[in-house]
C-alpha positions as CSV (number, residue, x, y, z in Angstrom):
1,X,-13.8,31.6,14.9
2,X,-10.3,31.0,13.2
3,X,-9.9,31.0,9.5
4,X,-7.0,30.9,7.0
5,X,-8.2,33.8,4.3
6,X,-6.9,33.9,0.9
7,X,-6.4,37.6,0.0
8,X,-4.3,37.3,-3.2
9,X,-2.0,35.1,-5.0
10,X,0.8,33.8,-2.5
11,X,-1.2,35.3,0.3
12,X,-3.0,33.4,3.0
13,X,-3.6,35.1,6.4
14,X,-4.7,33.5,9.6
15,X,-7.6,35.9,11.0
16,X,-10.7,36.1,13.3
17,X,-14.2,36.3,11.8
18,X,-17.5,36.1,13.2
19,X,-19.2,33.0,13.5
20,X,-21.8,33.1,10.5
21,X,-25.4,32.7,11.2
22,X,-27.2,30.1,8.8
23,X,-29.9,31.9,6.9
24,X,-32.8,30.2,5.4
25,X,-32.0,26.9,3.9
26,X,-28.5,26.8,5.1
27,X,-26.9,24.8,8.1
28,X,-23.8,26.1,10.0
29,X,-21.2,23.1,10.1
30,X,-18.5,22.9,12.8
31,X,-15.4,21.8,10.5
32,X,-13.6,18.7,11.5
33,X,-11.4,18.6,8.4
34,X,-10.7,19.6,5.1
35,X,-8.5,18.3,2.4
36,X,-5.8,20.2,0.7
37,X,-6.2,19.9,-3.1
38,X,-4.1,20.6,-6.1
39,X,-6.7,23.2,-7.1
40,X,-6.1,25.0,-3.7
41,X,-2.4,25.0,-4.6
42,X,-3.1,26.5,-8.0
43,X,-5.3,29.1,-6.8
44,X,-2.4,30.0,-3.9
45,X,-0.2,30.7,-7.0
46,X,-2.7,32.5,-9.2
47,X,-2.8,30.0,-11.7
48,X,-6.4,29.4,-11.1
49,X,-8.6,32.6,-11.1
50,X,-11.8,31.8,-12.5
51,X,-14.7,31.8,-10.2
52,X,-12.1,32.8,-7.3
53,X,-13.3,35.9,-5.4
54,X,-10.7,36.9,-2.7
55,X,-10.6,37.4,0.0
56,X,-12.2,34.4,0.7
57,X,-11.5,31.0,2.8
58,X,-10.5,28.2,0.3
59,X,-10.9,24.6,0.8
60,X,-13.8,22.5,-0.5
61,X,-13.1,18.9,0.6
62,X,-14.9,19.6,3.6
63,X,-16.4,17.3,6.8
64,X,-17.9,18.6,10.0
65,X,-20.9,18.0,12.3
66,X,-24.0,20.3,12.0
67,X,-23.9,23.0,14.4
68,X,-27.1,24.9,13.6
69,X,-29.8,24.9,11.1
70,X,-31.6,27.9,9.4
71,X,-35.2,28.3,8.6
72,X,-36.6,25.7,6.6
73,X,-34.0,22.9,6.8
74,X,-35.4,19.5,7.8
75,X,-33.1,16.9,5.9
76,X,-30.1,17.4,8.2
77,X,-30.2,17.6,12.4
78,X,-27.7,19.3,14.8
79,X,-25.1,16.8,15.5
80,X,-25.0,15.0,12.4
81,X,-22.0,13.9,10.7
82,X,-21.7,15.5,7.3
83,X,-19.6,16.2,4.1
84,X,-20.2,19.0,1.6
85,X,-21.1,19.1,-1.8
86,X,-19.1,22.1,-2.8
87,X,-20.7,23.1,-6.3
88,X,-23.8,25.2,-6.1
89,X,-24.9,25.0,-9.8
90,X,-27.0,27.9,-10.8
91,X,-30.1,25.5,-11.9
92,X,-31.0,27.8,-14.9
93,X,-28.3,27.1,-17.9
94,X,-28.7,24.5,-20.4
95,X,-26.3,22.2,-18.7
96,X,-28.4,22.4,-15.4
97,X,-31.4,21.6,-17.3
98,X,-29.8,19.0,-18.9
99,X,-28.7,17.0,-15.7
100,X,-25.3,18.0,-15.9
101,X,-24.7,20.4,-13.1
102,X,-21.2,19.5,-12.9
103,X,-21.0,21.8,-16.4
104,X,-22.9,24.3,-15.0
105,X,-22.0,27.8,-16.8
106,X,-22.4,30.0,-13.7
107,X,-21.9,28.0,-10.5
108,X,-21.0,29.3,-7.2
109,X,-18.3,26.9,-5.6
110,X,-17.7,26.5,-1.6
111,X,-14.2,27.4,-1.3
112,X,-13.8,29.7,-4.5
113,X,-16.6,32.1,-4.4
114,X,-17.8,31.6,-0.8
115,X,-16.2,30.8,2.3
116,X,-15.0,27.2,2.5
117,X,-13.4,24.7,4.7
118,X,-9.9,26.4,6.0
119,X,-11.8,27.6,9.0
120,X,-13.5,26.2,12.2
121,X,-17.0,27.0,10.9
122,X,-18.9,27.5,7.6
123,X,-22.5,28.1,6.3
124,X,-23.2,26.0,3.2
125,X,-26.8,25.2,1.7
126,X,-28.4,22.4,3.6
127,X,-29.1,20.6,0.2
128,X,-25.5,20.3,-0.1
129,X,-24.9,18.2,2.6
130,X,-24.4,14.6,2.9
131,X,-25.1,12.5,6.1
132,X,-22.4,10.0,7.0
133,X,-22.5,7.5,10.0
134,X,-21.0,8.8,13.3
135,X,-18.2,6.1,13.0
136,X,-16.7,7.9,9.9
137,X,-13.7,9.9,10.9
138,X,-12.9,13.2,9.3
139,X,-10.3,11.4,7.2
140,X,-13.3,9.6,5.4
141,X,-15.3,12.7,5.3
142,X,-13.0,14.8,3.4
143,X,-12.8,12.1,0.5
144,X,-16.5,11.9,-0.2
145,X,-16.4,14.8,-2.9
146,X,-13.2,13.6,-4.5
147,X,-14.2,10.2,-4.8
148,X,-17.6,11.4,-6.2
149,X,-15.4,13.0,-8.9
150,X,-13.6,9.5,-9.4
151,X,-17.1,7.8,-9.4
152,X,-18.3,9.9,-12.0
153,X,-15.2,9.0,-14.2
154,X,-15.8,5.4,-13.4
155,X,-19.6,5.6,-14.9
156,X,-18.4,7.4,-18.0
157,X,-15.5,5.1,-18.5
158,X,-18.0,2.2,-18.9
159,X,-15.5,-0.5,-17.4
160,X,-16.4,-3.7,-18.7
161,X,-15.6,-6.9,-16.7
162,X,-12.7,-9.2,-18.1
163,X,-10.7,-6.0,-19.3
164,X,-7.4,-4.5,-18.6
165,X,-6.8,-1.0,-17.1
166,X,-4.0,1.3,-16.5
167,X,-3.6,4.4,-14.1
168,X,-1.5,7.2,-14.7
169,X,-0.3,8.8,-11.3
170,X,-0.9,7.7,-7.5
171,X,-1.8,10.6,-5.7
172,X,-4.9,10.9,-4.1
173,X,-7.0,10.8,-7.2
174,X,-5.0,8.0,-8.7
175,X,-5.2,5.6,-5.7
176,X,-9.1,6.2,-5.5
177,X,-9.0,4.9,-9.1
178,X,-6.9,2.3,-7.9
179,X,-9.5,0.9,-5.4
180,X,-12.3,1.2,-7.9
181,X,-10.6,-0.7,-10.7
182,X,-8.7,-2.9,-8.3
183,X,-12.1,-4.2,-6.9
184,X,-13.5,-4.5,-10.6
185,X,-13.5,-8.2,-12.3
186,X,-10.3,-7.0,-14.7
187,X,-7.4,-9.2,-16.1
188,X,-4.6,-6.5,-15.3
189,X,-4.6,-3.5,-13.5
190,X,-1.0,-1.5,-14.2
191,X,-0.3,1.9,-12.4
192,X,2.5,4.1,-13.3
193,X,4.1,6.7,-10.9
194,X,7.4,8.3,-10.2
195,X,7.5,8.5,-6.5
196,X,8.4,5.5,-4.7
197,X,6.4,5.9,-1.6
198,X,3.4,6.3,-3.8
199,X,4.1,3.3,-6.0
200,X,4.4,1.2,-2.8
201,X,0.9,2.3,-1.7
202,X,-0.5,1.6,-5.6
203,X,0.8,-2.0,-4.9
204,X,-0.6,-2.4,-1.7
205,X,-4.0,-1.2,-2.5
206,X,-5.1,-3.0,-5.7
207,X,-2.5,-2.5,-8.8
208,X,-1.3,-5.8,-10.2
209,X,1.8,-4.2,-11.5
210,X,3.5,-0.9,-10.7
211,X,5.4,1.0,-13.1
212,X,8.6,3.7,-12.5
213,X,7.9,6.1,-15.4
214,X,11.4,7.6,-14.5
215,X,13.6,4.4,-14.4
216,X,11.4,2.2,-16.8
217,X,10.4,2.3,-20.6
218,X,6.6,2.5,-20.0
219,X,5.9,1.4,-23.5
220,X,8.1,-1.4,-23.6
221,X,6.9,-2.6,-20.0
222,X,3.2,-2.6,-21.1
223,X,4.2,-4.1,-24.7
224,X,5.5,-7.2,-22.5
225,X,2.4,-7.5,-20.1
226,X,-0.3,-6.6,-22.6
227,X,1.3,-7.0,-26.3
228,X,-2.3,-6.0,-27.7
229,X,-2.6,-2.7,-25.6
230,X,-4.5,-1.7,-22.8
231,X,-8.2,-1.4,-22.6
232,X,-9.0,1.4,-20.5
233,X,-6.1,4.0,-19.6
234,X,-7.1,6.4,-17.1
235,X,-4.9,9.6,-16.8
236,X,-4.8,10.9,-13.0
237,X,-1.5,12.7,-13.4
238,X,-2.4,15.9,-15.1
239,X,1.0,15.6,-16.9
240,X,0.8,16.3,-20.6
241,X,3.9,14.2,-21.2
242,X,2.3,11.5,-19.7
243,X,-0.7,11.6,-21.6
244,X,1.1,11.9,-25.1
245,X,3.2,8.9,-24.1
246,X,0.3,6.7,-23.1
247,X,-2.5,7.2,-25.7
248,X,-0.7,5.0,-28.3
249,X,-0.6,2.3,-25.5
250,X,-4.6,2.0,-25.8
251,X,-5.9,-1.2,-27.2
252,X,-8.0,-1.4,-30.7
253,X,-11.5,0.0,-29.7
254,X,-10.0,0.9,-25.9
255,X,-10.9,4.2,-24.0
256,X,-8.3,6.8,-22.8
257,X,-9.8,9.2,-20.3
258,X,-8.4,12.8,-19.3
259,X,-9.3,12.9,-15.7
260,X,-6.1,14.7,-14.3
261,X,-6.3,18.5,-14.8
262,X,-3.3,19.6,-17.1
263,X,-2.1,23.2,-17.1
264,X,-4.6,25.4,-19.3
265,X,-2.0,26.3,-21.4
266,X,-0.8,22.6,-22.3
267,X,-0.7,20.9,-25.4
268,X,-0.1,17.4,-26.9
269,X,0.5,15.8,-30.2
270,X,-1.4,12.8,-31.2
271,X,-1.7,10.6,-34.4
272,X,-5.6,11.1,-35.6
273,X,-4.9,8.2,-38.1
274,X,-3.8,5.8,-35.3
275,X,-6.8,6.5,-33.2
276,X,-9.1,6.1,-36.4
277,X,-7.4,2.9,-37.1
278,X,-7.9,1.7,-33.5
279,X,-11.5,3.1,-33.3
280,X,-10.1,4.3,-29.9
281,X,-11.9,6.8,-27.6
282,X,-10.7,9.7,-25.8
283,X,-12.9,11.1,-23.2
284,X,-12.8,13.1,-20.2
285,X,-14.7,13.4,-17.0
286,X,-15.1,17.0,-14.8
287,X,-16.4,17.1,-11.1
288,X,-19.1,15.2,-9.8
289,X,-22.8,15.4,-10.9
290,X,-25.0,14.1,-8.0
291,X,-22.7,11.1,-7.3
292,X,-21.7,12.1,-3.6
293,X,-24.5,9.8,-2.0
294,X,-22.8,6.9,-3.8
295,X,-19.4,7.8,-2.5
296,X,-20.8,8.1,1.0
297,X,-21.9,4.5,0.7
298,X,-18.7,3.2,-0.4
299,X,-16.7,5.1,2.1
300,X,-19.4,3.9,5.1
301,X,-19.0,0.3,3.7
302,X,-15.3,0.4,4.2
303,X,-14.4,0.0,0.7
304,X,-12.1,3.0,0.6
305,X,-9.0,2.6,2.6
306,X,-9.0,6.6,3.7
307,X,-6.6,5.7,6.4
308,X,-3.6,5.0,4.0
309,X,-4.6,8.0,1.4
310,X,-4.7,10.6,4.3
311,X,-1.5,10.6,5.2
312,X,-1.1,13.7,7.2
313,X,-3.2,16.2,9.5
314,X,-2.0,19.7,10.1
315,X,-3.2,22.8,11.9
316,X,-5.0,25.7,10.4
317,X,-1.8,27.7,11.0
318,X,0.2,25.3,8.8
319,X,-1.7,25.8,5.7
320,X,0.8,27.9,4.0
321,X,3.4,25.0,4.8
322,X,1.0,22.5,3.6
323,X,1.0,24.3,0.1
324,X,4.5,23.7,0.1
325,X,4.5,20.2,1.1
326,X,1.9,19.4,-1.7
327,X,4.4,20.6,-4.2
328,X,7.8,19.2,-2.5
329,X,7.0,16.3,-0.2
330,X,5.4,13.8,-2.6
331,X,7.9,11.1,-1.3
332,X,6.1,11.3,2.1
333,X,2.6,12.8,1.8
334,X,-0.5,11.7,-0.4
335,X,-3.6,13.7,0.9
336,X,-3.1,16.4,3.7
337,X,-5.9,17.3,5.9
338,X,-6.2,20.5,7.6
339,X,-8.0,20.1,11.3
340,X,-9.1,23.7,12.2
341,X,-9.0,22.5,15.9
342,X,-5.6,21.2,16.3
């Protein structure tokens, strides 16, 4: 089979590998698509090394069809359309025992420590496969894991009907947040995004107002729209400057969620007194703890416009190019999908 193998920072080679045999409890998946995530880009550049064991096939936003099953597998059958939960928790640490596998201390992640989705086949634990209706195309399947992350964030946010919300950023994650909050009974949904192409998508998918942080005074614009502040603000940008500018816009007793992944070394300044006076909350959300099933249901119900979010399909050979496009072509692309058979 063809596979794109990450051998170290800045190095991905296209090579032939044997098709793996599924062992006990495993399934062999014929991969139909894998999304290119910002995490993959960070790994490629060497900015993220924890849990990464090169040489390894990257890619954790995986969709495919079950090709074979190993001994003891009875939850999926050959031919099933599936999405993969890439986080294999240890099941032994304090967080796993407390029902927080997303915070597992010793995880094994598909596409990090074991071969992932930038190949034609992958072996994964059958327990980590989620069945999709045959009618759901790969574009929908590759968003299951990301949407599950957003669902966990939405649960933690505790959004209440009749409140206002703001999303920072309109990439894949920001547009998924857009569709969850946009379908919630809110009074106002604002989204900020510097790229015109993405601002247009944000407005079409659900935002009531879209702000250009590069051409507008965000605080002044929000002050016009919501003089008392915003009830819920979600950062989906991972931009420390955006966080610092937006935290003061939270309403009294409001909530600010850190959801986008900022650089590890990033720091911001906040005014603790203002947060105290407002009795505001700053919370975070990381990865999906068992929310993939609900994610599948939303996608199958047609409530997520994956056709608008997955804007580009590229071949396996084009993976290095996709890394560059991820960084330099935000004006044309949102989510890129690798089709290993193209």
